[in-house]
LUMGUDREN-926306 format. One record per residue (C-alpha): residue number from 1; chain; x, y, z. Coordinates in steps of 0.5 Angstrom, whole numbers, padded with zeros to 4 digits, m for minus. Layout:
BEGIN
num_chaine_x_y_z
NUM_A_X_Y_Z
...
END
This chain:
BEGIN
num_chaine_x_y_z
1_A_m0005_m0002_m0015
2_A_0000_0004_m0015
3_A_m0004_0006_m0009
4_A_0001_0001_m0005
5_A_0007_0005_m0008
6_A_0005_0011_m0005
7_A_0003_0008_0001
8_A_0010_0005_0002
9_A_0013_0012_0001
10_A_0009_0016_0006
11_A_0004_0011_0010
12_A_0009_0006_0012
13_A_0012_0010_0017
14_A_0006_0015_0019
15_A_0007_0012_0026
16_A_0014_0014_0026
17_A_0013_0021_0024
18_A_0007_0022_0030
19_A_0012_0025_0035
20_A_0011_0031_0040
21_A_0013_0037_0036
22_A_0020_0038_0040
23_A_0026_0040_0035
24_A_0033_0039_0037
25_A_0037_0045_0033
26_A_0045_0045_0033
27_A_0051_0048_0030
28_A_0050_0043_0023
29_A_0042_0045_0023
30_A_0040_0051_0026
31_A_0034_0053_0023
32_A_0027_0049_0023
33_A_0020_0052_0020
34_A_0013_0049_0022
35_A_0006_0051_0021
36_A_0002_0053_0027
37_A_m0005_0054_0029
38_A_m0008_0060_0033
39_A_m0013_0059_0039
40_A_m0018_0062_0035
41_A_m0017_0057_0029
42_A_m0016_0051_0033
43_A_m0018_0052_0040
44_A_m0015_0048_0046
45_A_m0014_0049_0053
46_A_m0008_0054_0053
47_A_m0005_0059_0048
48_A_0000_0057_0043
49_A_0007_0058_0044
50_A_0014_0057_0042
51_A_0019_0056_0047
52_A_0027_0054_0047
53_A_0031_0050_0052
54_A_0039_0051_0051
55_A_0042_0044_0053
56_A_0049_0046_0051
57_A_0054_0050_0048
58_A_0062_0049_0046
59_A_0065_0056_0047
60_A_0063_0062_0051
61_A_0064_0069_0050
62_A_0071_0071_0052
63_A_0068_0078_0054
64_A_0063_0076_0058
65_A_0064_0068_0060
66_A_0057_0066_0058
67_A_0054_0063_0052
68_A_0052_0068_0047
69_A_0047_0064_0042
70_A_0043_0069_0038
71_A_0036_0067_0037
72_A_0030_0069_0032
73_A_0023_0067_0031
74_A_0019_0070_0025
75_A_0013_0068_0021
76_A_0015_0065_0014
77_A_0012_0071_0010
78_A_0016_0076_0014
79_A_0023_0073_0011
80_A_0024_0079_0006
81_A_0024_0083_0012
82_A_0030_0080_0015
83_A_0037_0082_0013
84_A_0040_0087_0009
85_A_0044_0088_0003
86_A_0052_0089_0003
87_A_0056_0093_m0001
88_A_0056_0088_m0006
89_A_0048_0087_m0006
90_A_0048_0080_m0003
91_A_0043_0079_0002
92_A_0046_0078_0009
93_A_0042_0076_0015
94_A_0047_0076_0021
95_A_0051_0082_0023
96_A_0059_0081_0023
97_A_0065_0085_0023
98_A_0065_0086_0015
99_A_0057_0089_0016
100_A_0059_0093_0022
101_A_0065_0096_0018
102_A_0060_0098_0012
103_A_0055_0101_0017
104_A_0050_0096_0016
105_A_0049_0094_0023
106_A_0053_0097_0030
107_A_0058_0093_0034
108_A_0052_0092_0040
109_A_0049_0087_0034
110_A_0055_0083_0033
111_A_0053_0076_0031
112_A_0046_0077_0032
113_A_0040_0077_0027
114_A_0039_0083_0023
115_A_0032_0086_0022
116_A_0030_0091_0017
117_A_0028_0098_0018
118_A_0021_0096_0016
119_A_0019_0090_0020
120_A_0013_0094_0023
121_A_0010_0092_0017
122_A_0010_0084_0019
123_A_0005_0079_0019
124_A_0007_0077_0026
125_A_0012_0080_0031
126_A_0019_0078_0029
127_A_0023_0077_0036
128_A_0030_0076_0037
129_A_0034_0075_0043
130_A_0041_0072_0046
131_A_0041_0066_0050
132_A_0047_0067_0055
133_A_0046_0061_0060
134_A_0043_0054_0060
135_A_0035_0053_0060
136_A_0029_0057_0058
137_A_0032_0064_0059
138_A_0025_0066_0060
139_A_0024_0066_0052
140_A_0017_0065_0050
141_A_0014_0067_0043
142_A_0006_0067_0043
143_A_0003_0065_0037
144_A_m0002_0071_0035
145_A_m0004_0068_0028
146_A_m0004_0062_0024
147_A_0002_0061_0020
148_A_0008_0058_0018
149_A_0013_0060_0024
150_A_0021_0059_0023
151_A_0026_0059_0029
152_A_0034_0060_0027
153_A_0040_0060_0032
154_A_0047_0061_0031
155_A_0053_0061_0036
156_A_0058_0066_0034
157_A_0065_0062_0032
158_A_0069_0065_0037
159_A_0077_0065_0036
160_A_0075_0063_0028
161_A_0073_0056_0030
162_A_0066_0052_0029
163_A_0062_0053_0036
164_A_0057_0048_0036
165_A_0051_0048_0041
166_A_0044_0044_0042
167_A_0038_0047_0043
168_A_0031_0044_0044
169_A_0025_0048_0041
170_A_0018_0047_0043
171_A_0012_0048_0038
172_A_0006_0048_0042
173_A_m0001_0049_0039
174_A_m0007_0050_0043
175_A_m0010_0043_0043
176_A_m0004_0039_0045
177_A_0003_0036_0042
178_A_0002_0034_0035
179_A_0004_0038_0029
180_A_m0001_0043_0026
181_A_0000_0039_0019
182_A_m0002_0033_0023
183_A_m0008_0035_0027
184_A_m0013_0034_0022
185_A_m0011_0026_0022
186_A_m0013_0025_0029
187_A_m0020_0027_0027
188_A_m0020_0024_0020
189_A_m0017_0017_0022
190_A_m0022_0017_0028
191_A_m0028_0018_0023
192_A_m0024_0012_0018
193_A_m0024_0007_0024
194_A_m0032_0008_0025
195_A_m0033_0007_0018
196_A_m0029_0001_0018
197_A_m0032_m0002_0024
198_A_m0039_m0001_0021
199_A_m0037_m0004_0014
200_A_m0034_m0010_0018
201_A_m0040_m0011_0022
202_A_m0045_m0011_0015
203_A_m0040_m0015_0012
204_A_m0040_m0020_0017
205_A_m0047_m0022_0016
206_A_m0046_m0026_0010
207_A_m0040_m0029_0012
208_A_m0044_m0031_0018
209_A_m0050_m0033_0014
210_A_m0045_m0037_0009
211_A_m0040_m0040_0014
212_A_m0040_m0047_0012
213_A_m0040_m0045_0005
214_A_m0034_m0040_0005
215_A_m0028_m0041_0000
216_A_m0021_m0040_0003
217_A_m0020_m0033_0000
218_A_m0026_m0031_0003
219_A_m0024_m0033_0010
220_A_m0017_m0029_0008
221_A_m0021_m0023_0006
222_A_m0026_m0023_0012
223_A_m0020_m0024_0017
224_A_m0016_m0019_0014
225_A_m0022_m0014_0014
226_A_m0022_m0015_0022
227_A_m0014_m0014_0022
228_A_m0015_m0007_0018
229_A_m0020_m0005_0023
230_A_m0016_m0006_0029
231_A_m0010_m0003_0025
232_A_m0014_0004_0024
233_A_m0016_0004_0031
234_A_m0009_0003_0033
235_A_m0006_0008_0029
236_A_m0012_0013_0031
237_A_m0010_0012_0038
238_A_m0003_0013_0037
239_A_m0004_0020_0034
240_A_m0009_0021_0041
241_A_m0003_0019_0045
242_A_0002_0023_0042
243_A_m0002_0029_0042
244_A_m0003_0028_0050
245_A_0004_0027_0051
246_A_0008_0032_0054
247_A_0015_0029_0055
248_A_0021_0029_0051
249_A_0024_0024_0050
250_A_0019_0019_0049
251_A_0017_0014_0054
252_A_0019_0007_0053
253_A_0012_0005_0053
254_A_0010_0010_0047
255_A_0016_0008_0043
256_A_0015_0001_0043
257_A_0007_0002_0041
258_A_0010_0007_0035
259_A_0014_0001_0033
260_A_0009_m0004_0034
261_A_0004_0000_0030
262_A_0009_0001_0024
263_A_0010_m0006_0024
264_A_0003_m0007_0023
265_A_0003_m0002_0018
266_A_0008_m0006_0014
267_A_0004_m0013_0015
268_A_m0002_m0009_0012
269_A_0002_m0007_0006
270_A_0005_m0014_0005
271_A_m0001_m0018_0006
272_A_m0005_m0013_0001
273_A_0000_m0015_m0004
274_A_0000_m0022_m0003
275_A_m0008_m0022_m0003
276_A_m0008_m0018_m0010
277_A_m0003_m0023_m0013
278_A_m0007_m0029_m0011
279_A_m0013_m0026_m0014
280_A_m0010_m0024_m0020
281_A_m0007_m0031_m0021
282_A_m0014_m0034_m0021
283_A_m0014_m0037_m0014
284_A_m0021_m0038_m0011
285_A_m0026_m0037_m0017
286_A_m0022_m0039_m0023
287_A_m0018_m0045_m0020
288_A_m0020_m0048_m0013
289_A_m0012_m0048_m0011
290_A_m0006_m0046_m0014
291_A_0000_m0050_m0015
292_A_0004_m0051_m0009
293_A_0010_m0048_m0012
294_A_0007_m0042_m0014
295_A_0004_m0041_m0008
296_A_0010_m0042_m0004
297_A_0014_m0037_m0009
298_A_0008_m0032_m0007
299_A_0009_m0033_0000
300_A_0016_m0032_0000
301_A_0017_m0026_m0004
302_A_0011_m0022_0000
303_A_0015_m0025_0007
304_A_0021_m0022_0004
305_A_0018_m0015_0003
306_A_0015_m0015_0010
307_A_0021_m0016_0013
308_A_0025_m0010_0009
309_A_0018_m0006_0010
310_A_0019_m0008_0018
311_A_0026_m0006_0018
312_A_0025_0001_0014
313_A_0020_0002_0019
314_A_0025_0001_0025
315_A_0030_0005_0021
316_A_0025_0011_0020
317_A_0023_0011_0028
318_A_0031_0011_0030
319_A_0032_0017_0025
320_A_0026_0020_0028
321_A_0028_0019_0035
322_A_0035_0023_0033
323_A_0031_0028_0030
324_A_0024_0029_0032
325_A_0021_0033_0026
326_A_0014_0034_0026
327_A_0013_0037_0019
328_A_0015_0034_0012
329_A_0015_0041_0010
330_A_0021_0043_0015
331_A_0027_0047_0012
332_A_0032_0044_0016
333_A_0034_0037_0019
334_A_0038_0036_0025
335_A_0041_0029_0027
336_A_0046_0026_0032
337_A_0046_0019_0029
338_A_0042_0015_0023
339_A_0040_0019_0017
340_A_0035_0017_0012
341_A_0040_0019_0006
342_A_0045_0015_0009
343_A_0048_0008_0006
344_A_0044_0004_0011
345_A_0037_0007_0009
346_A_0039_0006_0002
347_A_0041_m0001_0003
348_A_0034_m0002_0006
349_A_0030_0002_0001
350_A_0033_m0001_m0005
351_A_0031_m0009_m0004
352_A_0024_m0007_m0002
353_A_0023_m0002_m0008
354_A_0025_m0008_m0012
355_A_0021_m0013_m0009
356_A_0015_m0008_m0010
357_A_0016_m0007_m0017
358_A_0017_m0015_m0018
359_A_0010_m0016_m0015
360_A_0007_m0010_m0019
361_A_0009_m0013_m0025
362_A_0007_m0020_m0023
363_A_0000_m0018_m0021
364_A_m0001_m0014_m0027
365_A_0001_m0019_m0032
366_A_m0003_m0025_m0028
367_A_m0009_m0020_m0029
368_A_m0008_m0020_m0036
369_A_m0007_m0027_m0037
370_A_m0013_m0029_m0033
371_A_m0018_m0024_m0036
372_A_m0015_m0027_m0043
373_A_m0017_m0034_m0041
374_A_m0024_m0032_m0038
375_A_m0025_m0029_m0045
376_A_m0023_m0034_m0049
377_A_m0027_m0039_m0045
378_A_m0033_m0035_m0045
379_A_m0033_m0035_m0038
380_A_m0038_m0028_m0037
381_A_m0039_m0028_m0030
382_A_m0032_m0029_m0028
383_A_m0030_m0025_m0033
384_A_m0034_m0019_m0030
385_A_m0031_m0020_m0023
386_A_m0024_m0019_m0026
387_A_m0026_m0013_m0030
388_A_m0029_m0010_m0024
389_A_m0022_m0011_m0020
390_A_m0019_m0008_m0026
391_A_m0023_m0002_m0026
392_A_m0022_m0001_m0018
393_A_m0014_m0001_m0020
394_A_m0015_0004_m0025
395_A_m0020_0009_m0021
396_A_m0015_0008_m0015
397_A_m0009_0011_m0020
398_A_m0014_0017_m0022
399_A_m0015_0019_m0015
400_A_m0008_0019_m0014
401_A_m0007_0023_m0020
402_A_m0012_0028_m0017
403_A_m0008_0028_m0011
404_A_m0002_0030_m0015
405_A_m0005_0035_m0019
406_A_m0008_0038_m0013
407_A_m0001_0038_m0010
408_A_0002_0041_m0016
409_A_m0003_0047_m0016
410_A_m0002_0049_m0009
411_A_0005_0049_m0010
412_A_0006_0052_m0017
413_A_0000_0057_m0017
414_A_0003_0062_m0013
415_A_0010_0064_m0011
416_A_0014_0060_m0006
417_A_0012_0063_0000
418_A_0005_0063_m0002
419_A_0005_0056_m0004
420_A_0009_0054_0003
421_A_0004_0058_0007
422_A_m0002_0054_0004
423_A_0001_0047_0003
424_A_0003_0046_0010
425_A_m0004_0045_0012
426_A_m0006_0040_0007
427_A_0001_0036_0006
428_A_0000_0030_0011
429_A_m0008_0030_0009
430_A_m0006_0029_0002
431_A_0001_0025_0003
432_A_m0002_0020_0009
433_A_m0009_0020_0009
434_A_m0011_0021_0002
435_A_m0008_0014_0000
436_A_m0011_0011_0007
437_A_m0018_0013_0004
438_A_m0016_0010_m0003
439_A_m0014_0004_0000
440_A_m0020_0003_0004
441_A_m0025_0004_m0002
442_A_m0021_m0001_m0006
443_A_m0021_m0006_m0001
444_A_m0028_m0005_0000
445_A_m0029_m0006_m0007
446_A_m0025_m0012_m0007
447_A_m0029_m0015_m0001
448_A_m0036_m0014_m0005
449_A_m0033_m0017_m0011
450_A_m0031_m0023_m0007
451_A_m0037_m0023_m0002
452_A_m0040_m0029_0000
453_A_m0047_m0031_m0003
454_A_m0051_m0037_m0005
455_A_m0048_m0038_m0011
456_A_m0040_m0036_m0010
457_A_m0038_m0043_m0008
458_A_m0042_m0046_m0014
459_A_m0039_m0041_m0018
460_A_m0032_m0043_m0016
461_A_m0033_m0050_m0017
462_A_m0036_m0050_m0024
463_A_m0035_m0048_m0031
464_A_m0040_m0043_m0035
465_A_m0043_m0046_m0041
466_A_m0040_m0041_m0047
467_A_m0045_m0036_m0049
468_A_m0043_m0038_m0057
469_A_m0047_m0044_m0060
470_A_m0040_m0046_m0064
471_A_m0037_m0047_m0057
472_A_m0042_m0049_m0053
473_A_m0041_m0054_m0048
474_A_m0045_m0060_m0048
475_A_m0043_m0064_m0042
476_A_m0045_m0065_m0035
477_A_m0039_m0061_m0032
478_A_m0042_m0054_m0036
479_A_m0047_m0050_m0033
480_A_m0050_m0044_m0036
481_A_m0050_m0039_m0030
482_A_m0052_m0033_m0034
483_A_m0059_m0035_m0036
484_A_m0061_m0036_m0029
485_A_m0058_m0030_m0026
486_A_m0053_m0034_m0021
487_A_m0059_m0036_m0017
488_A_m0057_m0043_m0016
489_A_m0057_m0047_m0009
490_A_m0053_m0053_m0007
491_A_m0059_m0057_m0009
492_A_m0056_m0056_m0016
493_A_m0050_m0059_m0014
494_A_m0053_m0066_m0012
495_A_m0057_m0065_m0018
496_A_m0051_m0066_m0023
497_A_m0050_m0073_m0020
498_A_m0057_m0075_m0022
499_A_m0057_m0074_m0029
500_A_m0053_m0077_m0034
501_A_m0054_m0071_m0039
502_A_m0055_m0064_m0038
503_A_m0059_m0063_m0032
504_A_m0062_m0057_m0035
505_A_m0064_m0060_m0042
506_A_m0071_m0059_m0043
507_A_m0075_m0066_m0045
508_A_m0077_m0067_m0052
509_A_m0083_m0064_m0055
510_A_m0088_m0064_m0061
511_A_m0087_m0059_m0066
512_A_m0095_m0058_m0065
513_A_m0096_m0053_m0060
514_A_m0103_m0056_m0059
515_A_m0101_m0063_m0058
516_A_m0102_m0066_m0051
517_A_m0095_m0067_m0049
518_A_m0093_m0060_m0049
519_A_m0099_m0058_m0044
520_A_m0097_m0057_m0037
521_A_m0099_m0062_m0032
522_A_m0104_m0060_m0027
523_A_m0101_m0060_m0020
524_A_m0107_m0061_m0017
525_A_m0110_m0067_m0021
526_A_m0110_m0074_m0018
527_A_m0112_m0077_m0024
528_A_m0119_m0079_m0022
529_A_m0122_m0075_m0028
530_A_m0118_m0079_m0033
531_A_m0120_m0086_m0030
532_A_m0127_m0084_m0030
533_A_m0127_m0083_m0037
534_A_m0123_m0089_m0039
535_A_m0128_m0093_m0035
536_A_m0134_m0090_m0038
537_A_m0131_m0092_m0045
538_A_m0129_m0099_m0043
539_A_m0137_m0100_m0041
540_A_m0139_m0097_m0047
541_A_m0135_m0102_m0051
542_A_m0137_m0108_m0047
543_A_m0144_m0106_m0048
544_A_m0143_m0106_m0055
545_A_m0140_m0113_m0055
546_A_m0146_m0115_m0051
547_A_m0151_m0113_m0056
548_A_m0148_m0116_m0062
549_A_m0148_m0123_m0058
550_A_m0155_m0122_m0057
551_A_m0157_m0120_m0064
552_A_m0153_m0126_m0066
553_A_m0157_m0131_m0061
554_A_m0164_m0128_m0063
555_A_m0163_m0130_m0070
556_A_m0161_m0137_m0069
557_A_m0167_m0138_m0064
558_A_m0171_m0135_m0070
559_A_m0168_m0140_m0075
560_A_m0169_m0146_m0070
561_A_m0176_m0144_m0069
562_A_m0178_m0144_m0076
563_A_m0175_m0150_m0078
564_A_m0179_m0154_m0072
565_A_m0185_m0151_m0075
END
């Protein structure tokens, strides 16, 4: 169950974070770090590179009349090779008048980034430059090795005032425009889409076979299965489109597609909560229908959750367009409009989380009451179904805990620099795809438990006889499903109307096991043998009677003869 909360935090806005790896830096957020693959580790048609495009600056250098934006590109492991310590022992990274006076840098390096003397021992080249005009300034940094690369810039505060600027940084990998932390998702979501399609095709066999006997809940599950397959394929296609996109800002069609997929993802979460809620209330198996009032409340709450989720998706997309971050492991953010920490984001997020927590508590409490009711009534078959559902929820929690433990190990096992170098490759896999995989496992488990079978309709329309003698039912409305291994057909339903008592009750038999009443009738016996035996006995009886009459007649005749003589 907790996997839904995890998805709300990470997966709901996956489409919004799938944007080209172009970042805007300005005076308020002047640094950005992200992972990048070398062409050897993740191939592609071009060499991976980092380029910049200076869009604007407020004040020019009074000495030259041109821009004077200092820039540095380095690999994160080489952070210790940057800067110098001033006389007070504080680490300083930008040369200023104070450091010039202390002799730590010269006047030609004023307002530029400082590189240590042992920079030749760096893992990757450290490159600095001063951008003097708008445009690219022919600056390019080729990626020699896979790593976590950072770009920082500063516009000197001439005349002692804040000097703003705007710059677009393009982190372009060999394979395309996707961030390096998200490129594994392209293959993983494609694979997940294939698995969804195969499982859907298999699941539709029993659905088609029992199409005239489907419960309404089974129709919901089948239709939602189709939706999930389409949604996953669309998510994969969005990653593919973004990876091939080279325009910034994004074209209108791609922007609409991102919002559309985000809304589909919000509906997926809300409808998943709705299905879990009605199942936990016993809909479909324990009760053929829920009270109309209860069902309406379920629809209203889940509908509100969907509306807030869709609003949050739109808000996250708007924020991402203001600052197209490509990696959740960034060290800085820039924005010129909305921010996810703003009051608008809080006003949207708080009601959504309150609704989710309310649904979560309702689902867990309803599951507990339903299982308790089935256990009290000795409904063994139905109880097993709900216990399997509880086990699935428990397994999902364990899998999420496993992901959390793995993340903690990656982060805290080494120092901060080593942790960042390792974690950026698995960050989006653990926070985005892992919940998607857990969701798939849980949904497949639920779909299999409530799958259409020869006995599912009968199971929903009947109550099982208690397995204990003291509470066993004796009426025609109770049927012992356990002893028949659930192998019932619809003819059994019709047989209920043809018996006043228990349709499965055995006829009374003699206690003598050798009595004829206990013998099984021969299905091929037409009764001719018994008829012959009966006719034979009747003939012998008649013959005996005829002999008696003959003897009496002979005696009377002899008497008559002797009397005459």
